[in-house]
VEXVEXNU-876885 format. One record per residue (C-alpha): residue number from 1; x, y, z; residue in one letter. Coordinates in nm, 2 decimals, decimal comma. Example, Ala and Ser with C-alpha at 12.3 -4.5 7.8 and 13.67 -1.06 7.14 Angstrom:
DRENBA   pos       px       py       pz   code
DRENBA     1     1,23    -0,45     0,78      A
DRENBA     2     1,37    -0,11     0,71      S
END
This chain:
DRENBA   pos       px       py       pz   code
DRENBA     1    -3,31    -4,84     0,01      X
DRENBA     2    -3,32    -4,64     0,32      X
DRENBA     3    -3,61    -4,60     0,54      X
DRENBA     4    -3,66    -4,31     0,78      X
DRENBA     5    -3,62    -4,40     1,17      X
DRENBA     6    -3,73    -4,16     1,46      X
DRENBA     7    -3,52    -4,05     1,67      X
DRENBA     8    -3,68    -3,99     2,05      X
DRENBA     9    -3,66    -3,73     2,25      X
DRENBA    10    -3,37    -3,73     2,52      X
DRENBA    11    -3,51    -3,82     2,83      X
DRENBA    12    -3,42    -3,61     3,12      X
DRENBA    13    -3,25    -3,63     3,49      X
DRENBA    14    -3,47    -3,51     3,79      X
DRENBA    15    -3,24    -3,23     3,82      X
DRENBA    16    -3,37    -3,05     3,52      X
DRENBA    17    -3,62    -2,97     3,78      X
DRENBA    18    -3,36    -2,76     4,01      X
DRENBA    19    -3,36    -2,47     3,85      X
DRENBA    20    -3,12    -2,20     4,03      X
DRENBA    21    -3,22    -1,90     4,19      X
DRENBA    22    -3,29    -1,69     4,49      X
DRENBA    23    -3,46    -2,01     4,68      X
DRENBA    24    -3,35    -2,31     4,84      X
DRENBA    25    -3,42    -2,66     4,69      X
DRENBA    26    -3,51    -2,89     4,97      X
DRENBA    27    -3,67    -3,29     4,99      X
DRENBA    28    -3,93    -3,34     5,25      X
DRENBA    29    -4,14    -3,65     5,34      X
DRENBA    30    -4,49    -3,63     5,31      X
DRENBA    31    -4,80    -3,91     5,29      X
DRENBA    32    -4,56    -4,17     5,19      X
DRENBA    33    -4,33    -4,01     4,93      X
DRENBA    34    -4,05    -3,73     4,85      X
DRENBA    35    -4,16    -3,41     4,75      X
DRENBA    36    -3,94    -3,14     4,61      X
DRENBA    37    -4,00    -2,76     4,74      X
DRENBA    38    -3,83    -2,43     4,66      X
DRENBA    39    -3,79    -2,27     4,93      X
DRENBA    40    -3,75    -1,88     5,01      X
DRENBA    41    -3,82    -1,57     5,25      X
DRENBA    42    -3,70    -1,56     5,61      X
DRENBA    43    -3,65    -1,82     5,83      X
DRENBA    44    -3,82    -1,87     6,16      X
DRENBA    45    -3,67    -1,64     6,40      X
DRENBA    46    -3,70    -1,70     6,78      X
DRENBA    47    -4,07    -1,76     6,86      X
DRENBA    48    -4,19    -1,63     6,54      X
DRENBA    49    -4,30    -1,82     6,26      X
DRENBA    50    -4,37    -1,63     5,93      X
DRENBA    51    -4,69    -1,74     5,76      X
DRENBA    52    -4,59    -1,98     5,51      X
DRENBA    53    -4,75    -1,95     5,10      X
DRENBA    54    -4,72    -2,26     4,91      X
DRENBA    55    -4,76    -2,27     4,53      X
DRENBA    56    -4,92    -2,54     4,35      X
DRENBA    57    -4,83    -2,55     3,99      X
DRENBA    58    -5,07    -2,65     3,71      X
DRENBA    59    -5,04    -2,85     3,36      X
DRENBA    60    -4,84    -2,89     3,18      X
DRENBA    61    -4,58    -2,73     3,44      X
DRENBA    62    -4,36    -2,76     3,74      X
DRENBA    63    -4,29    -2,55     4,05      X
DRENBA    64    -4,08    -2,28     3,84      X
DRENBA    65    -4,39    -2,16     3,68      X
DRENBA    66    -4,43    -1,95     4,01      X
DRENBA    67    -4,07    -1,87     4,00      X
DRENBA    68    -4,17    -1,44     3,98      X
DRENBA    69    -4,41    -1,49     4,29      X
DRENBA    70    -4,18    -1,67     4,47      X
DRENBA    71    -3,91    -1,36     4,44      X
DRENBA    72    -4,18    -1,12     4,47      X
DRENBA    73    -4,35    -1,17     4,79      X
DRENBA    74    -4,03    -1,32     4,95      X
DRENBA    75    -3,91    -1,00     4,91      X
DRENBA    76    -4,21    -0,86     5,09      X
DRENBA    77    -4,11    -1,08     5,41      X
DRENBA    78    -4,30    -1,33     5,35      X
DRENBA    79    -4,19    -1,72     5,43      X
DRENBA    80    -4,27    -1,92     5,05      X
DRENBA    81    -4,24    -2,23     4,88      X
DRENBA    82    -4,34    -2,39     4,57      X
DRENBA    83    -4,35    -2,72     4,55      X
DRENBA    84    -4,35    -3,03     4,24      X
DRENBA    85    -4,70    -3,19     4,31      X
DRENBA    86    -4,69    -3,54     4,29      X
DRENBA    87    -4,56    -3,74     4,00      X
DRENBA    88    -4,40    -3,40     3,84      X
DRENBA    89    -4,06    -3,27     3,83      X
DRENBA    90    -3,80    -3,38     4,11      X
DRENBA    91    -4,08    -3,50     4,32      X
DRENBA    92    -4,16    -3,91     4,34      X
DRENBA    93    -4,36    -4,04     4,11      X
DRENBA    94    -4,58    -4,33     4,22      X
DRENBA    95    -4,76    -4,52     3,99      X
DRENBA    96    -5,07    -4,43     4,22      X
DRENBA    97    -5,21    -4,16     4,42      X
DRENBA    98    -5,32    -3,90     4,12      X
DRENBA    99    -5,64    -3,84     4,27      X
DRENBA   100    -5,73    -3,50     4,44      X
DRENBA   101    -5,80    -3,62     4,78      X
DRENBA   102    -5,46    -3,84     4,78      X
DRENBA   103    -5,30    -3,49     4,63      X
DRENBA   104    -5,44    -3,24     4,92      X
DRENBA   105    -5,30    -3,49     5,19      X
DRENBA   106    -4,97    -3,46     4,99      X
DRENBA   107    -4,99    -3,07     5,01      X
DRENBA   108    -5,09    -3,07     5,41      X
DRENBA   109    -4,80    -3,33     5,46      X
DRENBA   110    -4,55    -3,09     5,29      X
DRENBA   111    -4,66    -2,81     5,52      X
DRENBA   112    -4,59    -2,98     5,82      X
DRENBA   113    -4,27    -3,13     5,72      X
DRENBA   114    -4,15    -2,75     5,63      X
DRENBA   115    -4,25    -2,69     5,97      X
DRENBA   116    -4,53    -2,53     5,95      X
DRENBA   117    -4,91    -2,56     6,08      X
DRENBA   118    -5,12    -2,42     5,85      X
DRENBA   119    -5,04    -2,22     5,51      X
DRENBA   120    -5,22    -2,02     5,23      X
DRENBA   121    -5,23    -2,19     4,91      X
DRENBA   122    -5,20    -2,05     4,61      X
DRENBA   123    -5,26    -2,29     4,26      X
DRENBA   124    -5,30    -2,21     3,93      X
DRENBA   125    -5,52    -2,43     3,67      X
DRENBA   126    -5,54    -2,77     3,85      X
DRENBA   127    -5,32    -2,64     4,08      X
DRENBA   128    -5,59    -2,40     4,18      X
DRENBA   129    -5,85    -2,68     4,18      X
DRENBA   130    -5,61    -2,81     4,45      X
DRENBA   131    -5,57    -2,53     4,63      X
DRENBA   132    -5,98    -2,49     4,68      X
DRENBA   133    -6,03    -2,85     4,77      X
DRENBA   134    -5,74    -2,79     5,08      X
DRENBA   135    -6,03    -2,56     5,22      X
DRENBA   136    -6,27    -2,89     5,28      X
DRENBA   137    -6,08    -3,17     5,26      X
DRENBA   138    -5,76    -3,06     5,48      X
DRENBA   139    -5,89    -2,74     5,69      X
DRENBA   140    -5,66    -2,79     5,96      X
DRENBA   141    -5,38    -2,68     5,74      X
DRENBA   142    -5,59    -2,42     5,54      X
DRENBA   143    -5,51    -2,06     5,63      X
DRENBA   144    -5,66    -1,93     5,30      X
DRENBA   145    -5,70    -2,02     4,98      X
DRENBA   146    -5,61    -1,83     4,61      X
DRENBA   147    -5,72    -1,95     4,28      X
DRENBA   148    -5,57    -1,86     3,96      X
DRENBA   149    -5,74    -1,93     3,65      X
DRENBA   150    -5,89    -2,20     3,85      X
DRENBA   151    -6,29    -2,20     3,92      X
DRENBA   152    -6,43    -2,32     4,24      X
DRENBA   153    -6,46    -2,72     4,16      X
DRENBA   154    -6,78    -2,78     4,27      X
DRENBA   155    -6,97    -2,74     3,96      X
DRENBA   156    -7,31    -2,65     4,15      X
DRENBA   157    -7,39    -2,37     3,89      X
DRENBA   158    -7,20    -2,48     3,61      X
DRENBA   159    -7,08    -2,81     3,48      X
DRENBA   160    -6,73    -2,88     3,36      X
DRENBA   161    -6,87    -2,89     3,01      X
DRENBA   162    -7,02    -2,50     3,07      X
DRENBA   163    -6,68    -2,39     3,22      X
DRENBA   164    -6,45    -2,49     2,98      X
DRENBA   165    -6,40    -2,37     2,62      X
DRENBA   166    -6,40    -2,60     2,30      X
DRENBA   167    -6,02    -2,59     2,27      X
DRENBA   168    -6,02    -2,72     2,65      X
DRENBA   169    -6,28    -2,93     2,59      X
DRENBA   170    -6,09    -3,08     2,32      X
DRENBA   171    -5,73    -3,13     2,49      X
DRENBA   172    -5,93    -3,28     2,80      X
DRENBA   173    -6,08    -3,55     2,56      X
DRENBA   174    -5,75    -3,60     2,43      X
DRENBA   175    -5,58    -3,65     2,76      X
DRENBA   176    -5,81    -3,99     2,81      X
DRENBA   177    -5,62    -4,14     2,51      X
DRENBA   178    -5,39    -4,43     2,65      X
DRENBA   179    -5,03    -4,36     2,55      X
DRENBA   180    -5,07    -4,09     2,27      X
DRENBA   181    -5,09    -3,80     2,50      X
DRENBA   182    -4,77    -3,88     2,68      X
DRENBA   183    -4,55    -3,94     2,35      X
DRENBA   184    -4,68    -3,61     2,26      X
DRENBA   185    -4,57    -3,44     2,57      X
DRENBA   186    -4,23    -3,60     2,55      X
DRENBA   187    -4,16    -3,68     2,17      X
DRENBA   188    -4,38    -3,42     2,00      X
DRENBA   189    -4,52    -3,04     2,06      X
DRENBA   190    -4,79    -3,10     2,31      X
DRENBA   191    -4,60    -2,86     2,56      X
DRENBA   192    -4,56    -2,59     2,36      X
DRENBA   193    -4,92    -2,61     2,22      X
DRENBA   194    -5,11    -2,62     2,51      X
DRENBA   195    -4,86    -2,33     2,66      X
DRENBA   196    -4,96    -2,15     2,31      X
DRENBA   197    -5,31    -2,17     2,30      X
DRENBA   198    -5,36    -2,04     2,69      X
DRENBA   199    -5,16    -1,77     2,66      X
DRENBA   200    -5,25    -1,42     2,50      X
DRENBA   201    -4,87    -1,33     2,49      X
DRENBA   202    -4,67    -1,65     2,44      X
DRENBA   203    -4,41    -1,76     2,63      X
DRENBA   204    -4,02    -1,71     2,56      X
DRENBA   205    -3,91    -2,02     2,34      X
DRENBA   206    -3,69    -2,11     2,64      X
DRENBA   207    -3,89    -2,12     2,91      X
DRENBA   208    -4,16    -2,39     2,69      X
DRENBA   209    -3,81    -2,58     2,62      X
DRENBA   210    -3,73    -2,59     2,99      X
DRENBA   211    -4,14    -2,73     3,05      X
DRENBA   212    -4,08    -2,99     2,79      X
DRENBA   213    -3,73    -3,09     2,95      X
DRENBA   214    -3,88    -3,16     3,27      X
DRENBA   215    -4,19    -3,36     3,12      X
DRENBA   216    -3,90    -3,58     2,97      X
DRENBA   217    -3,84    -3,67     3,32      X
DRENBA   218    -3,89    -4,06     3,36      X
DRENBA   219    -4,28    -4,14     3,41      X
DRENBA   220    -4,36    -3,78     3,44      X
DRENBA   221    -4,55    -3,75     3,11      X
DRENBA   222    -4,77    -4,03     3,27      X
DRENBA   223    -4,84    -3,91     3,59      X
DRENBA   224    -4,92    -3,57     3,46      X
DRENBA   225    -5,21    -3,75     3,25      X
DRENBA   226    -5,32    -3,96     3,53      X
DRENBA   227    -5,39    -3,65     3,74      X
DRENBA   228    -5,60    -3,51     3,42      X
DRENBA   229    -5,79    -3,81     3,37      X
DRENBA   230    -5,89    -3,86     3,70      X
DRENBA   231    -6,08    -3,53     3,66      X
DRENBA   232    -6,31    -3,70     3,41      X
DRENBA   233    -6,30    -4,05     3,46      X
DRENBA   234    -6,39    -4,04     3,87      X
DRENBA   235    -6,70    -3,82     3,81      X
DRENBA   236    -6,94    -4,13     3,76      X
DRENBA   237    -6,74    -4,29     4,05      X
DRENBA   238    -6,80    -4,36     4,41      X
DRENBA   239    -6,48    -4,16     4,47      X
DRENBA   240    -6,57    -3,87     4,26      X
DRENBA   241    -6,90    -3,83     4,43      X
DRENBA   242    -6,74    -3,84     4,73      X
DRENBA   243    -6,52    -3,55     4,62      X
DRENBA   244    -6,78    -3,34     4,50      X
DRENBA   245    -6,99    -3,36     4,77      X
DRENBA   246    -6,71    -3,25     5,04      X
DRENBA   247    -6,57    -2,96     4,84      X
DRENBA   248    -6,94    -2,81     4,83      X
DRENBA   249    -6,91    -2,75     5,21      X
DRENBA   250    -6,88    -2,37     5,30      X
DRENBA   251    -6,52    -2,26     5,22      X
DRENBA   252    -6,42    -2,11     5,56      X
DRENBA   253    -6,11    -1,96     5,52      X
DRENBA   254    -6,00    -1,63     5,31      X
DRENBA   255    -6,04    -1,69     4,94      X
DRENBA   256    -5,92    -1,50     4,59      X
DRENBA   257    -5,99    -1,61     4,32      X
DRENBA   258    -5,77    -1,45     4,01      X
DRENBA   259    -5,90    -1,48     3,62      X
DRENBA   260    -5,73    -1,36     3,33      X
DRENBA   261    -5,99    -1,16     3,11      X
DRENBA   262    -5,85    -1,32     2,78      X
DRENBA   263    -5,85    -1,69     2,93      X
DRENBA   264    -5,89    -1,91     2,60      X
DRENBA   265    -5,97    -2,21     2,84      X
DRENBA   266    -6,27    -2,10     3,10      X
DRENBA   267    -6,53    -1,89     3,02      X
DRENBA   268    -6,51    -1,56     3,23      X
DRENBA   269    -6,90    -1,51     3,27      X
DRENBA   270    -6,93    -1,85     3,49      X
DRENBA   271    -6,59    -1,86     3,66      X
DRENBA   272    -6,67    -1,71     3,98      X
DRENBA   273    -7,00    -1,86     4,08      X
DRENBA   274    -6,96    -2,12     4,27      X
DRENBA   275    -6,66    -1,97     4,46      X
DRENBA   276    -6,88    -1,68     4,53      X
DRENBA   277    -7,10    -1,90     4,66      X
DRENBA   278    -6,94    -2,11     4,88      X
DRENBA   279    -6,64    -1,84     5,03      X
DRENBA   280    -6,77    -1,64     5,31      X
DRENBA   281    -6,45    -1,42     5,25      X
DRENBA   282    -6,44    -1,38     4,87      X
DRENBA   283    -6,26    -1,17     4,65      X
DRENBA   284    -6,21    -1,21     4,30      X
DRENBA   285    -6,02    -1,01     4,03      X
DRENBA   286    -5,99    -0,99     3,65      X
DRENBA   287    -5,65    -0,93     3,49      X
DRENBA   288    -5,77    -0,79     3,14      X
DRENBA   289    -5,53    -0,86     2,83      X
DRENBA   290    -5,40    -1,17     3,02      X
DRENBA   291    -5,46    -1,56     2,96      X
DRENBA   292    -5,46    -1,86     3,12      X
DRENBA   293    -5,11    -1,91     3,29      X
DRENBA   294    -5,10    -1,54     3,46      X
DRENBA   295    -4,82    -1,63     3,70      X
DRENBA   296    -4,59    -1,57     3,35      X
DRENBA   297    -4,80    -1,32     3,14      X
DRENBA   298    -4,88    -1,11     3,41      X
DRENBA   299    -4,67    -1,18     3,66      X
DRENBA   300    -4,65    -0,81     3,84      X
DRENBA   301    -5,01    -0,75     3,84      X
DRENBA   302    -5,07    -1,07     4,02      X
DRENBA   303    -4,80    -1,05     4,24      X
DRENBA   304    -4,98    -0,71     4,38      X
DRENBA   305    -5,32    -0,83     4,37      X
DRENBA   306    -5,17    -1,14     4,63      X
DRENBA   307    -4,94    -0,93     4,84      X
DRENBA   308    -5,28    -0,69     4,89      X
DRENBA   309    -5,46    -0,99     4,97      X
DRENBA   310    -5,24    -1,15     5,17      X
DRENBA   311    -5,17    -0,87     5,40      X
DRENBA   312    -5,52    -0,86     5,48      X
DRENBA   313    -5,61    -1,22     5,51      X
DRENBA   314    -5,31    -1,27     5,74      X
DRENBA   315    -5,34    -0,97     5,92      X
DRENBA   316    -5,02    -0,86     5,80      X
DRENBA   317    -4,88    -0,50     5,86      X
DRENBA   318    -4,83    -0,24     5,59      X
END
């Protein structure tokens, strides 16, 4: 009698996140942990310090999601970096600290470890919510915010339930389960399903497999889930209420919000309500025919929007 035995997917090493390209890989300390950052663009010359633009990835991705923008903005003369957030890719994966306030302290520490006093934060999805949060939780290091596929997290004019599509609701509810989402990320097809459900034009199979491989780095799947679980579980708790009260303060730096016209996770008609209400200098753009993962679905259009906005926000020539 034969019995079928399932074979677990192979475990990946952190070096799977160190994809080669026209950038440098650095490891920097911040907030009691070590973070991996891909850096590109001009070095400091004399007394001049080029402005830093720091990219923050969303789920289920890592820094590499920003590879197109990292190259394009560096070629335009900007100092740029894309980091693996706490628990992701080649960054440390401590057992705690996956709440947004702690992760904003991570990001602020990375900026300083890279030798800068301030940065413009560009985030996608959950990384966009983190970028929005930098403006009020870490204002001393925040020169501007660009949120891609990410409404402001204040939830004043629209609740999380109103903002999310049914597909996003089902996903977020599933992520609250113990253990099962982690297994689906590492041994199943959850990475491919999330990326496929969120895009209008599906990503190449090799790119999807790279994201899945990096999710197999030990503890990465669990820590990725923990950051998403905090969004739901913190709402009734004092830490969640304190966070929402803080992010409801006015955003005093230039803000750009870019939304895919065919985003299948976030409702277009409610996406800009809180950003427009809270940001004094606010610009909202819609990319028609693109879904949730704009950095890869519409890289050239996103780069055009970012460069145009950055030149004005940072008072750059050209």
